[in-house]
N, C-alpha and C positions, 0 to 999 in steps of 0.2 A: 768649849765655851765660845760664844759668839761675841766678837767685838762690835760695838755699836757707836755710831757717831750721833751725838745729841747737840742740837742747835736750838737756842732760845732767843726770841726777839719780842719786843713790846709791840702791840698792835692797838689801834684806837677803838676796838670793839670788844664786847664780852660774849658775842654769839658767833660761833664758827661759821654759821650759815651766811654771815655778812661778808665773809672773805672768799676770794677765789684764788686757788693755787694752780699754777701751770708749770710744767717742766719742759725745759729745752736743754738737751745734753745733760750737764750737771749743774744747770742754773735753775733755781726755783724762784718764780716770780709770784709775789703775794700782792693782790690788789684788794681794795676795800672802798668804803664810802668816802665821799669828799676828796676824791683823787688820791687816796692813800696808795702808795706803791713801795715795795721793798724787794730788792733782788738779793738772793743768796747764792753764792758760788760754792758748791760742795766739791770735795775732792773726788777724783775718779774712782777711788776705792769704795765710795758709798754706793750702795745698791738702791738707786732712786726708785726702781720699780717696786720696792718693798717698803717705801716710805710710810711712816706712821705719823699722824698729826693729831695733837690735842691742844685745847685752849684752856688755860687756867687764869681767870681774873686778869684779862688783858695781856697775858703772856702766851705766845704761841710756841709750842715745843714740837720740833721735828726730830724724828729718830729714824736712822737708816742703818741697817747692818753693813758692816764692812766686808768686802770680798776678800 
């Protein structure tokens, strides 16, 4: 059984294509229209290379398996 880290945050858009995600070490930076920016610090156990992202009605969900 694989353990998974799940993080959810509210975003000002309903279309994933309006967001840009970038990764630096274990920090995920989410940017969007009108200067929106949100930084998330993930634990070192999170496998950021296998990050999965989905958007549900203005809620962004990030899932990463734990090493």
